[in-house]
Steps between C-alpha positions, in 0.01 A plus 500: 500500500673215673514425869831682535337825397320543829812439705684750285251768598456433872718402790360188665402546865657167600411142588361568848258760372393264222419232763304750709296627207441146377348421839290817488370424151413144600328610819292760316403247234384221733176662626429635149515149352269366772257779420521421130386144577182637652439710186544221246328219688207689644230254393372281784601189302867577567471586871622156623811530285612857572793388718683281246399733214669785685825304497484483120509880489834497683634237261387701197656820633826316569504381136431850368778648714744228392443572131543874562828428678627308200369712212430858604763767432402658833659322799263683736185375321224344706267273303202343673141394448332830416160640586426621143388158372339373819150620412503301177624193686235550767231538235616182330505307828154616606354426153648149500370432852148607397517291181611191692226545759247535221631176345486329843873436502694462827717771647817308409411525131424872533832560677701292253329665201576842646867423557535355149330810354732728697805316370378508139414869528835591651687300234307687229577831668867403521525389137323808363696740721825334391400536134415866557851549636672286235320674214533841667127566502477666841363818347205310351392383844510861616221575251253379762343831617639609835154601636374145432797354686443757774136396530606138531760584765238703685287187505803306633520752782129474578527119490784510753298731727193276480713186547679646801177603671340163424803311631512696824123490564471136386216578256449490123519836312449460127247773414425853614195372687707244691684785677194528722621179668769690690237706683475278807678504833713190447628617163569852622701364794716299260536794265633727778848335517495489117464878485761550772750276323452682167544834675825386665638369169413821316648723771816291506548530126415870504707624791779246571779467246716238673521182289428276802187692601249315283640149569493577870135604484410194294652277767366704792132488399454118518726492807274755669196290409645192667594706805139615527382137473747399768400785733130428457537123544365419157658204324587494131233232446236721658609792283474277191152386602393863552616594149800711601748252352458265204491138629748242366382348173527154355851422382660795677764277654572286196852496350552747219550228236143383559353840418497416128237234576246784508523513120303173502663390175595140593759438227522133611165445330638616165324749275169410657624619837617826346178564310220365715597671825497847346178675398617622160185691400565731795863538388402595145250755631792696652675570168374863478628560852838359397526765227413772750749357749778523243417860413495625859814309602696611194372856522567511874852367448570769241377765744714354780812497285429857390456607862825331603675670209431836666743406780760320288751740339567277199251379239330169570429250226120480531474204266768298683330564832167387352670176393606457864141551617367256240760237586426519873129448435563203273738330747268562795197362316681194366608416856136504610482846658293688243482846654602789278786716619714793398713775646390634835566863425491631857743244641731521198531878527527473880800269461648711222486821701664324794800430279465121514640366173596158626295206376532350846195713582289290262657177620381574855147557370504168312631305800243655735208425269613143434533450875141613559386276213682194640378552857249219577238735632324818388583830666139604432374308803713713736423848371179699564256540213489878542876502436456358149191711451693812600772423245239454228320816606829691507587383149149584382493848649837578347390379155162674516661824612757491218265400218148609589588826676848639435511388137300810403830690516648279228194468277283737306143547615365271231755229582420525870129454424589202280703348785201518735268374229724195448511440875120510527461282190723233657302524822171455314585257220815319608861511387480406134188697417611797710845524342346448156252780570789721613689437174187577298443822695866591450462445124187714489673767705798496267273535197326797662827667602651437159197643329514803730870552436466476123216751506728735691769432238276662240682830471505797266825559312615788280343479154784636289655371182825685554472655155596866461250706300514857390450764765132579446407135452690402814321772695161366393599146601615615842152638564285230337693176555459491881128573458427270204724201560535275804767228497447225757751228587352173623705263712476135597276214396153629411234245587140466614582630847640838397377570147173664607664737752763590239237577238298700752804709578569558129138606444527743790818648353329534162198669659725748679687574176177570312355708781815710537523553124136618482544734795821655370360536148182664633703736715732586211211570261321733744600867435669652805343828608830679505564419133147489363422721201172581325606314192589174676226267610734227614838341462566201280769379264269566207492878545844563646835411352825426673786591275643776291834660530392695801361218704658226697365227721667359809414190693575696812245772437713776357394684187625749253426869517191445290326263736457470875599192692141400566406551134761263362423232755129519426564442132657160563261394776201591288615233253439226758145457369644404162816316602502118497531318834724198554571243769828312453515163680859386553520121549879496527492372861209259454623139471162370381125522556209259518175480305304700758746787474489488118122521503513791744742694277271441203215651701727795584565558130126521430454741789786727392390511134150602607654797685721606208824370651737292291678212677858433393697193615878466522781306663379142445816290492558268206551211743141515617331684213333198342297396806409853604399605149298182452306551823437869439389441142275210601312727738465795261819704530716435195850647498617651170870584476546861390771542238656807659870556540664724749706507812401586846620544850534196715442527870771243560876521502621846581157605609520828306170662411514745212296624212775688320796297609825677557422797280140599467393806312224625280396677187330830438126552516543724198453178303158434656280693256223271374239676289207260511336331799212257541320318776652163582329174599634377835538142372847429365482338154642147496476172313401307810193282498260489797655304785859576394769717657841617387797323653847651533830370627540760776334789679717740303383364165138514614551856626637605161183369335294706744718808446457476125122475536484800734730707279284420199197644677699796638631580153150497354379729778785741439673451832819420312623465146584179322856399555708700252761302307758776544568777749763772507727622775286815523187284555665322792620822664163672446308217666683560827560877465125559464464417870736785600558860401712425192367672193479351153784719375729374777410143416566551129833669571614227735401229255694675224815525713482143629430347161824650364701318768312165489556219257241268351492122509296253297425145608322223319291223651706284737799733518634589845539857622703400807538185705452433866819565699647749251561858620233744381681810368215668316142622531269344240179662379281266296348684205347208309443128552511292819787393722463213745709487818532163672723349763725200441231234550259662257791561263572132481139434407508772235804348331369141505383352174333180385476243779686736729234764451229250587684400815554863592132573447406210726746615762361850490175365646682342791508734805851385579637609160313822427711800403592761755438820303367585156368818342426626150554859381312682226557829314577793731662296780832571667698177533755405768528846658522355852802290408652801325470736798606235754809408295413131517485210261178433314255298708340347189558438132330740255385345172303639206165318469351695212607489134687827549608711798634855484669656803673826589815445705673742739845370593643562846792704364257724310283526809794637698581754229138618487503540875760775457403642166119471480368470855153634412431243230645219709295619799178453305607147406586427861157629604338252260719219634426593862127514439505164319685340792256654749211355306675163515542525878146619567350232278709231666390613846136493391543149366663384823216648705237333284682169519521519878 
């Protein structure tokens, strides 16, 4: 946004108000800049030069404000030397002073080296900040953890508090122990007006909203001090000697153009004068601090701009404003005033809310600061020390309150602890080491939180292939699949920090599955007293059969007239001792894993095999399969791709969860009449070698493998019959009618009537029964073969060939391209009945996937005629349809509950 944008949004308050607020902003800034001088140049080496050094702060602030006037899109912006970088500058200055004393160099060299270092540092900060803005990298700077920055700012606040107390009491406070120095009468007397001044400033800001209130107080406090001196007969010289006022320093009255002599560069002597009068080893030792200075200034500027944005009704160009900040720092440093600056958020928002959008406000600030800089004396020698100390203490208390106390509202508990840990680390080990320790702790904390979150992302999902089996086989699966198969979806990067907790959770799930299966099987095999007979010693699949024309099994506990509800349920549960157990691990949401995680999964495989549980892997994307397979195989978990075809239900897209799709249905248990039974070994036969697991493309494909294994065992035990290649209309009706009061004669009669009014259809492999979007005007009963229903995305994959098929197969592993809905029907299923009864277009395309499909078709026109002419026969068909749809709904609800 250009400069006109702001004026387009607000109505300027006028020139007079701009002049008044310019004066207010300048007046508020003057004591702050004097206080900043005491922070930066706190070492005793710089004490004789505080007066002229203070004037440089005004010059630097005037330069910053001038650049903001020329470049910022905000005419109300106030840009000054900022407190964020002062601690780094102070640390540099103190370190250089100590190094020069150690090298027995004079104070002039220490001062010149410090000023040169400040200028170099501020130029570097300006250049890097400008590049961040030019290259639009502001977001990268924001990667510095906020708790680490908060810990640093908390230290800034503490430093201001300690500096203010030391300035007022005229003592040195640089450690916790040195605070004991204030516990004497003279210091406490000097601290009393300090505390009173801070209290007055805080009360003024808290309870008085008039814009002239704070400037008035800032002027009134030193005026009151001089009135007290006058009333008590104490001269200014006596007050300076007593430590109440800083005495005039050397060079305080020198013209402003002579201030640059403090750099001690002596360019008249050539390169020797530039090099020999600066202690360069001390300059080079400050390079790490320069990097930290850049980070805090750039980060602080981003935060200031973001805070100002909250009050500006149009979007600010963060990067352009960062260029402004960088340019102001470069210009200020190149002119010899190397003090980092940026937006002063409080004064900028204060001016904005007052409606001052005239750049004359900033001009007044620049003129006032240049006037103070050019004045041939230092204002420090006329103001009481407790006044500067109170300003520092006020700043410090405000910063400490915001960051060390109130920040708990904006941070999590762990982040708040990290903030305090960073603060204490800086206190104990210094700026660089403390901030470095804070970043390391933040990294460790992130690793722990990430590991914790990915463990929580280990979730159970429905283990269903979406394939429709015959009625009795489907009933067995609905009982055994939830008890024999657990499908677990893993999410996120699996690494050394979370692999062990993930494996522990999987082992716990496996233990619960085994324990529950044993308990339910034991309970099912125990003969209930109410049904016990002298000839029955116990219940087991080996001595009881489920089947015959008079029996039926329901996943919901209902039974035919020949068996009680508890009897039929016990038959299936008793098979748990013989059924294979599976754990499906879905890696679809895992981007990658490291070697530690691969080794841990290999150990899991060994543990599961020893307990009789087969591990199945699925969902590894082709984009990352090579690395993941290589790591897993190297540590003893080889993945073998299982050559199994078949559709499945995807949990993406429409979000539908179904096991029979839009139709559902079943086949009669009259077909389940096996004659021979034998005991079965729990281990599922396979061609896998030790240390290998089957790998599938999806959870649905893996679930179909598990379903086939369970059905093989159930068939051998006599819980259901092998899938018949062909069923009749009477078989379908009998399967559902057996659960009600319909007799066999009624079923046969209805089947005879309906078959006379239904046509037959034959499809060959690849032929389409109906396409998605076409009106469904018939009920289809599948008598032989398999029909696959898939939505448009899956349909495209099914039609692809050659290179297109390979691309479609690769896309099918991508979570963003998985199909929305897919289901396969076998003999005895009713197809598309939902679409038929709802008078809607087909929600999927139906395609023959077996060599041959045979269907019975009831057209809508015939359906209407039967409704009038043969209501009894049609009623039985409707009962079968209704029951099939109810099974669909109940199964879907169970799947949703298990997924949740």
